[in-house]
C-alpha positions as YAML, in Angstrom:
chain: A
units: angstrom
residues:
- id: 1
  name: MET
  ca: [-0.05, 0.12, -0.02]
- id: 2
  name: LEU
  ca: [2.83, 2.36, 1.16]
- id: 3
  name: LEU
  ca: [4.83, 1.55, -2.59]
- id: 4
  name: ARG
  ca: [1.50, 2.56, -4.05]
- id: 5
  name: VAL
  ca: [0.80, 6.01, -2.91]
- id: 6
  name: LEU
  ca: [4.97, 6.39, -2.98]
- id: 7
  name: ILE
  ca: [4.79, 5.35, -6.86]
- id: 8
  name: LEU
  ca: [1.61, 7.79, -7.34]
- id: 9
  name: TYR
  ca: [3.13, 10.64, -5.77]
- id: 10
  name: ILE
  ca: [6.37, 10.35, -7.77]
- id: 11
  name: MET
  ca: [4.12, 10.01, -11.18]
- id: 12
  name: LEU
  ca: [1.94, 12.85, -10.08]
- id: 13
  name: THR
  ca: [5.13, 14.90, -9.50]
- id: 14
  name: PHE
  ca: [6.78, 14.26, -12.72]
- id: 15
  name: SER
  ca: [3.38, 14.38, -14.70]
- id: 16
  name: THR
  ca: [2.60, 18.23, -13.31]
- id: 17
  name: TYR
  ca: [6.24, 19.18, -13.83]
- id: 18
  name: ALA
  ca: [6.47, 17.94, -17.35]
- id: 19
  name: LEU
  ca: [3.57, 20.21, -18.52]
- id: 20
  name: HIS
  ca: [5.14, 23.14, -18.72]
- id: 21
  name: LEU
  ca: [7.42, 25.49, -16.53]
- id: 22
  name: ASN
  ca: [5.30, 28.32, -16.67]
- id: 23
  name: THR
  ca: [2.13, 26.30, -16.20]
- id: 24
  name: PHE
  ca: [0.26, 28.51, -13.51]
- id: 25
  name: ALA
  ca: [1.54, 31.82, -15.45]
- id: 26
  name: VAL
  ca: [0.27, 30.35, -18.61]
- id: 27
  name: PHE
  ca: [-3.03, 29.54, -17.06]
- id: 28
  name: GLU
  ca: [-3.26, 33.43, -15.13]
- id: 29
  name: LEU
  ca: [-2.73, 34.60, -18.91]
- id: 30
  name: LYS
  ca: [-5.12, 32.86, -20.71]
- id: 31
  name: GLU
  ca: [-7.73, 33.45, -17.72]
- id: 32
  name: GLN
  ca: [-6.73, 37.21, -18.20]
- id: 33
  name: LEU
  ca: [-6.90, 37.15, -21.85]
- id: 34
  name: GLN
  ca: [-10.64, 35.39, -21.21]
- id: 35
  name: MET
  ca: [-11.66, 38.21, -19.06]
- id: 36
  name: LEU
  ca: [-10.78, 40.82, -21.43]
- id: 37
  name: TYR
  ca: [-12.79, 39.19, -24.09]
- id: 38
  name: ILE
  ca: [-15.66, 39.24, -22.27]
- id: 39
  name: ASN
  ca: [-15.16, 42.90, -21.48]
- id: 40
  name: MET
  ca: [-14.87, 43.48, -24.65]
- id: 41
  name: TRP
  ca: [-17.89, 42.31, -25.83]
- id: 42
  name: GLU
  ca: [-19.58, 44.31, -23.13]
- id: 43
  name: LEU
  ca: [-18.17, 47.55, -24.16]
- id: 44
  name: LEU
  ca: [-19.12, 46.83, -27.81]
- id: 45
  name: THR
  ca: [-23.00, 45.93, -26.69]
- id: 46
  name: GLN
  ca: [-22.70, 49.15, -24.76]
- id: 47
  name: LEU
  ca: [-22.51, 50.68, -28.21]
- id: 48
  name: GLN
  ca: [-26.00, 50.33, -29.14]
- id: 49
  name: TYR
  ca: [-27.46, 52.32, -26.50]
- id: 50
  name: VAL
  ca: [-25.12, 54.79, -25.32]
- id: 51
  name: THR
  ca: [-25.35, 58.54, -25.93]
- id: 52
  name: PRO
  ca: [-23.30, 60.44, -28.35]
- id: 53
  name: ASP
  ca: [-20.96, 61.95, -25.51]
- id: 54
  name: GLN
  ca: [-20.83, 58.40, -23.48]
- id: 55
  name: ARG
  ca: [-20.04, 57.10, -27.04]
- id: 56
  name: LEU
  ca: [-16.15, 58.86, -26.92]
- id: 57
  name: VAL
  ca: [-15.49, 57.39, -23.37]
- id: 58
  name: VAL
  ca: [-16.66, 53.83, -24.92]
- id: 59
  name: TYR
  ca: [-14.48, 53.83, -27.92]
- id: 60
  name: ALA
  ca: [-11.36, 55.02, -25.59]
- id: 61
  name: GLU
  ca: [-12.29, 52.26, -23.04]
- id: 62
  name: ILE
  ca: [-12.50, 49.60, -26.38]
- id: 63
  name: GLU
  ca: [-8.90, 50.79, -27.25]
- id: 64
  name: HIS
  ca: [-7.47, 50.18, -24.00]
- id: 65
  name: ILE
  ca: [-9.00, 46.83, -24.06]
- id: 66
  name: LYS
  ca: [-7.52, 46.45, -26.92]
- id: 67
  name: GLN
  ca: [-4.18, 47.24, -25.89]
- id: 68
  name: GLN
  ca: [-4.83, 45.21, -23.03]
- id: 69
  name: ILE
  ca: [-5.37, 42.16, -25.13]
- id: 70
  name: ILE
  ca: [-2.39, 42.54, -27.35]
- id: 71
  name: ASP
  ca: [-0.28, 42.88, -24.78]
- id: 72
  name: THR
  ca: [-1.44, 39.50, -23.16]
- id: 73
  name: ILE
  ca: [-1.26, 37.89, -26.02]
- id: 74
  name: ASP
  ca: [2.52, 38.82, -26.78]
- id: 75
  name: LEU
  ca: [2.89, 37.76, -23.04]
- id: 76
  name: LEU
  ca: [1.42, 34.09, -24.13]
- id: 77
  name: LYS
  ca: [3.70, 34.35, -27.01]
- id: 78
  name: GLN
  ca: [7.00, 34.85, -24.96]
- id: 79
  name: HIS
  ca: [6.33, 32.03, -22.45]
- id: 80
  name: ASP
  ca: [5.44, 29.64, -25.42]
- id: 81
  name: THR
  ca: [8.90, 30.48, -26.85]
- id: 82
  name: HIS
  ca: [10.86, 30.43, -23.60]
- id: 83
  name: GLU
  ca: [9.00, 26.73, -23.10]
- id: 84
  name: HIS
  ca: [10.01, 25.40, -26.40]
- id: 85
  name: GLU
  ca: [13.74, 26.53, -27.34]
...
């Protein structure tokens, strides 16, 4: 029984380490990217009913979210590049 537990523990340790060195960082970036996409959809939906004055604010927020999406994708690409060198 103890041998089984020890083998299982060793297998789990190696399998979690073998996936990626930056697994948690990549997970966080993907989660952040999903939230940014959701925020972008909400802003695009707001364009349907905002006043002309508010529209300028929404456009500025869309540009800000767009830049954050680009930066997050660049970070994901950097992690992937470092992982597969």
